[in-house]
C-alpha positions in Angstrom: -3.1 -62.3 -14.7 -1.3 -60.9 -11.7 -3.0 -58.2 -9.7 -0.2 -58.0 -7.2 0.8 -54.5 -6.1 4.2 -53.3 -5.5 5.2 -51.9 -2.1 2.8 -49.1 -1.4 3.9 -45.6 -0.3 5.0 -45.4 3.3 2.2 -44.6 5.7 2.5 -41.6 7.8 -0.4 -42.4 10.2 -2.9 -45.1 10.9 -6.5 -43.9 10.3 -8.8 -45.5 12.8 -12.3 -46.8 12.1 -15.1 -44.5 12.9 -16.7 -44.7 16.3 -19.6 -42.3 17.0 -19.8 -40.1 20.1 -23.6 -40.4 20.2 -26.1 -42.9 18.7 -29.8 -42.5 18.0 -32.3 -45.2 17.1 -35.7 -45.1 15.6 -37.8 -47.5 17.8 -38.9 -49.6 14.8 -35.2 -50.1 13.8 -34.9 -52.4 16.8 -37.4 -54.8 15.2 -34.7 -55.6 12.6 -31.7 -57.9 13.2 -29.3 -55.3 12.0 -30.8 -52.7 14.3 -30.5 -54.9 17.3 -26.9 -55.9 16.4 -25.9 -52.2 16.1 -27.6 -51.5 19.4 -25.7 -54.3 21.1 -22.5 -52.9 19.5 -23.1 -49.4 20.8 -23.9 -50.7 24.3 -20.7 -52.8 24.3 -18.7 -49.7 23.7 -20.6 -47.7 26.3 -21.8 -45.1 23.8 -24.6 -42.7 24.7 -27.9 -44.1 23.2 -31.0 -42.0 22.5 -34.3 -42.7 20.8 -35.7 -40.5 18.0 -39.0 -40.5 16.3 -37.4 -40.0 12.9 -33.9 -40.3 11.4 -34.7 -37.1 9.5 -35.4 -35.0 12.7 -32.5 -35.1 15.2 -32.7 -32.1 17.5 -30.9 -31.1 20.7 -27.4 -32.0 19.6 -24.9 -30.6 22.1 -22.7 -27.6 21.2 -22.9 -23.9 22.0 -22.3 -22.7 18.4 -23.5 -23.9 15.0 -19.9 -24.9 14.2 -19.7 -27.0 17.4 -23.0 -28.6 16.6 -21.9 -29.4 13.1 -18.7 -31.1 14.3 -20.7 -33.2 16.8 -23.3 -34.0 14.2 -20.5 -35.5 12.1 -19.7 -37.8 15.0 -23.4 -38.8 15.5 -24.9 -42.0 14.2 -28.6 -42.4 13.5 -30.0 -45.9 12.9 -33.4 -46.0 11.2 -35.6 -47.3 8.4 -35.5 -46.2 4.8 -39.1 -45.5 3.9 -38.5 -43.9 0.5 -37.6 -46.7 -1.8 -37.7 -44.7 -5.0 -34.1 -44.5 -6.1 -32.6 -41.3 -7.5 -30.8 -41.4 -10.8 -27.0 -41.3 -10.6 -25.6 -40.2 -13.9 -22.9 -40.5 -15.2 -21.7 -43.1 -12.7 -24.7 -45.4 -12.8 -28.4 -45.6 -13.6 -29.5 -45.4 -10.0 -28.3 -44.5 -6.5 -29.0 -47.3 -4.0 -29.6 -45.8 -0.5 -28.0 -47.8 2.2 -26.7 -44.9 4.2 -26.6 -41.1 4.3 -23.8 -38.8 5.6 -20.1 -39.2 6.1 -17.6 -38.8 8.9 -15.0 -37.2 6.6 -14.5 -33.5 6.6 -13.8 -32.9 2.9 -14.2 -29.1 2.5 -15.5 -29.3 -1.1 -18.1 -32.1 -0.6 -21.5 -31.6 -2.2 -23.0 -33.2 0.9 -22.3 -29.9 2.6 -25.4 -28.6 0.9 -27.5 -31.6 0.0 -27.6 -32.7 3.6 -27.9 -29.1 4.8 -28.8 -29.1 8.5 -28.6 -32.9 8.7 -24.9 -33.8 8.5 -25.2 -36.7 10.9 -24.6 -40.3 9.6 -27.6 -42.5 9.0 -27.6 -46.3 8.5 -30.8 -47.9 7.2 -31.6 -51.4 8.7 -34.3 -52.5 6.3 -31.8 -53.8 3.8 -34.1 -56.5 2.4 -36.6 -53.8 1.4 -33.9 -51.9 -0.4 -32.6 -55.0 -2.2 -36.2 -55.9 -3.3 -36.6 -52.4 -4.7 -33.3 -52.8 -6.6 -34.5 -56.1 -8.0 -37.5 -54.3 -9.3 -35.4 -51.7 -11.1 -33.3 -54.5 -12.6 -36.3 -56.3 -14.0 -37.8 -53.1 -15.3 -34.7 -52.4 -17.5 -34.1 -56.0 -18.6 -32.4 -57.1 -20.8 -30.1 -54.1 -20.3 -27.6 -54.1 -17.4 -28.5 -51.8 -14.5 -25.8 -50.2 -12.5 -26.3 -49.0 -8.9 -24.1 -46.5 -7.1 -23.9 -47.0 -3.4 -21.8 -43.9 -2.5 -23.9 -41.0 -3.7 -24.9 -39.8 -0.2 -22.3 -41.4 2.0 -18.9 -43.3 2.1 -20.3 -46.8 2.9 -16.8 -48.3 3.4 -16.2 -45.9 6.4 -19.2 -47.4 8.3 -19.1 -51.0 7.0 -17.8 -52.3 10.3 -21.0 -51.0 11.9 -23.6 -51.7 9.1 -22.4 -54.7 7.1 -24.7 -53.4 4.4 -22.1 -53.3 1.6 -21.3 -56.9 1.9 -25.1 -57.7 1.7 -25.3 -55.6 -1.5 -22.2 -57.1 -3.0 -23.4 -60.7 -2.5 -26.9 -59.8 -3.7 -25.6 -58.3 -6.9 -23.3 -61.3 -7.5 -26.5 -63.3 -8.1 -28.0 -60.7 -10.5 -27.1 -61.5 -14.1 -28.2 -57.9 -15.1 -27.3 -56.1 -11.9 -24.0 -54.3 -11.1 -22.8 -52.4 -8.0 -20.4 -49.5 -7.8 -19.1 -47.5 -4.9 -16.2 -45.2 -4.2 -14.4 -44.6 -0.9 -11.7 -42.5 0.7 -11.3 -45.1 3.5 -9.0 -48.2 3.6 -11.1 -50.4 5.9 -11.9 -53.1 3.3 -10.9 -56.3 5.0 -14.4 -57.5 5.8 -15.3 -57.3 2.1 -12.4 -59.2 0.6 -13.9 -62.7 0.9 -17.4 -61.6 -0.1 -18.8 -63.4 -3.1 -18.9 -60.7 -5.8 -18.8 -62.6 -9.1 -17.1 -59.6 -10.7 -20.3 -57.6 -10.5 -19.1 -54.9 -8.1 -16.6 -52.2 -9.1 -14.6 -51.0 -6.2 -13.2 -47.5 -6.7 -10.9 -45.3 -4.6 -11.0 -41.6 -4.6 -7.4 -40.2 -5.1 -6.0 -36.8 -5.6 -2.8 -34.7 -5.6 -1.1 -34.4 -2.3 -2.0 -30.7 -2.1 -5.7 -31.5 -2.3 -5.6 -34.4 0.2 -3.5 -32.4 2.7 -5.6 -29.2 2.6 -9.1 -30.4 1.9 -9.7 -34.0 3.1 -9.4 -34.2 6.9 -10.6 -37.3 8.7 -10.1 -39.6 5.7 -7.5 -42.4 5.1 -4.1 -41.3 3.8 -3.2 -41.8 0.1 -0.8 -44.6 1.1 -3.6 -46.4 3.1 -6.0 -46.1 0.1 -3.4 -47.6 -2.3 -2.7 -50.4 0.1 -6.4 -51.1 0.3 -6.7 -51.0 -3.5 -4.1 -53.8 -3.7 -6.1 -55.9 -1.4 -9.3 -55.3 -3.5 -7.4 -56.1 -6.7 -6.1 -59.4 -5.2 -9.6 -60.2 -4.2 -10.6 -60.1 -7.9 -12.9 -57.0 -7.8 -13.0 -54.8 -10.8 -10.9 -51.7 -9.8 -11.2 -48.1 -10.5 -10.0 -44.7 -9.4 -11.9 -41.4 -9.2 -9.8 -38.2 -9.4 -12.1 -35.7 -7.8 -12.3 -32.9 -7.4 -9.7 -31.9 -9.9 -8.5 -28.6 -8.6 -6.5 -25.9 -10.3 -3.8 -24.8 -7.9 -0.2 -23.4 -8.2 1.8 -26.4 -9.4 -1.3 -28.5 -10.3 0.5 -30.0 -13.4 3.3 -31.4 -11.2 0.8 -32.4 -8.5 -1.3 -34.6 -10.7 1.7 -35.9 -12.6 3.1 -37.0 -9.2 -0.2 -38.6 -8.3 -0.3 -40.7 -11.5 3.4 -41.6 -11.1 2.6 -42.9 -7.6 -0.3 -44.9 -8.9 1.9 -46.2 -11.7 4.5 -47.4 -9.3 1.9 -49.2 -7.1 -0.8 -50.5 -9.5 0.3 -53.1 -12.1 -0.1 -51.9 -15.7 -1.9 -55.1 -16.6 -4.7 -54.7 -14.1 -7.7 -55.8 -16.1 -10.4 -53.3 -17.0 -9.0 -50.5 -14.9 -11.1 -47.4 -15.0 -10.7 -43.7 -14.2 -13.4 -41.1 -13.6 -12.4 -37.4 -13.7 -14.5 -34.7 -12.0 -13.4 -31.0 -11.9 -14.1 -28.9 -8.9 -17.5 -27.1 -8.9 -19.5 -25.3 -6.3 -22.8 -23.4 -5.9 -23.3 -20.1 -4.1 -25.1 -22.0 -1.4 -22.2 -24.5 -1.0 -19.7 -21.6 -0.9 -21.6 -20.0 2.0 -21.9 -23.3 3.9 -18.3 -24.3 3.4 -17.0 -20.9 4.6 -19.1 -21.1 7.7 -18.0 -24.7 8.5 -14.4 -24.4 7.5 -13.6 -20.7 7.9 -9.9 -21.2 7.3 -10.3 -23.2 4.2 -7.9 -22.6 1.3 -10.5 -23.8 -1.2 -10.7 -21.3 -4.1 -14.3 -20.3 -4.8 -14.1 -17.1 -6.7 -17.1 -16.8 -9.0 -15.3 -14.3 -11.1 -12.7 -16.9 -12.1 -15.4 -19.5 -13.0 -17.9 -20.4 -15.7 -21.6 -20.7 -14.6 -23.1 -24.0 -15.8 -26.7 -24.8 -15.5 -27.5 -28.2 -13.9 -30.6 -30.3 -13.2 -33.8 -28.7 -11.9 -32.6 -25.2 -13.0 -29.8 -25.1 -10.4 -26.5 -23.8 -11.6 -22.9 -24.3 -10.5 -19.5 -22.7 -11.0 -17.0 -24.8 -12.9 -13.7 -23.9 -14.5 -13.8 -21.9 -17.8 -13.6 -24.0 -20.9 -9.9 -23.3 -21.6 -8.9 -24.4 -18.1 -11.2 -27.4 -18.0 -9.8 -28.6 -21.4 -6.2 -28.2 -20.1 -7.0 -30.1 -17.0 -8.7 -32.9 -18.9 -6.0 -33.2 -21.6 -3.1 -33.0 -19.2 -4.4 -35.6 -16.7 -5.6 -37.9 -19.5 -2.1 -37.9 -21.0 -0.6 -38.8 -17.6 -3.1 -41.6 -17.1 -2.3 -43.2 -20.4 1.4 -42.8 -19.9 1.1 -44.9 -16.7 -1.8 -47.2 -17.8 -2.1 -47.5 -21.6 -4.9 -50.1 -21.3 -7.0 -48.1 -18.8 -10.4 -46.7 -19.6 -11.5 -43.2 -18.8 -15.3 -43.3 -18.2 -15.9 -39.6 -18.3 -14.7 -36.1 -17.5 -17.2 -33.7 -16.1 
């Protein structure tokens, strides 16, 4: 069955691969082949290299204001060892989050990492991949004979740093050999070429985050363009990976109906209708009071609507609540976008709306 894509939308710019301005290493990270390789890479580019006692405690970042320090932190790479090998749950996407990296170079205003990473927005790569894979193997064996799914993008966008880490390829090829293991990750970046010839055995679902032009333009700086993402999706489909799209966050804005209809029309013109097992995941915009404060500090000119009076308060895990759209708005968003999806992709599967 053909997975050939039609001509993708015209690119308006070329999004370059991430290169940090500053690199930290835990001393023990250099005992690992991956740590030494990244160190050699950083040296070859002439990047400033520093040593830190812990990837969780980076101090003394340059910048006169908190906002300047934040922007520099987003351009800082920290290479260390993942000591905590107990995986968090990752519902509804997967059973567990597999921790290969933390942090992202993107500047998406709405991102929940704004608060979960707090004062540690720098990007961390973990070099003890074998320990992480062994832990994953244990989780798979524990749940046998059921299939266990692992989400690799809960705390980072691993595609954006794959040219530095190589960790995704290791995970993909590990999971290809696991009869009961599956890997999932989502990205806003198009740098997928190093993953196209990986042995995946159909056990890795490659998903791209897409949205209406309004959302990408106003709220997703420092990410690949929509056209670049769709072109990358074509490469991934031709490489035989199971393909999916996440529309998130779904935002209610003036003209949202036309905006999301246009998004799905663009996908329909680019992705073949017969793409096997095509999935969609739909996530409405939500925020916490803490997130709102942090976002307004870091992106003071943001157009992101965060008016508690217009939202419904929804309790979450651990007694923490968030603001989502009222039921009537959420239902209209879900029904409208669902209809547009099935108009373009009658055989697609919507995994969830949340």
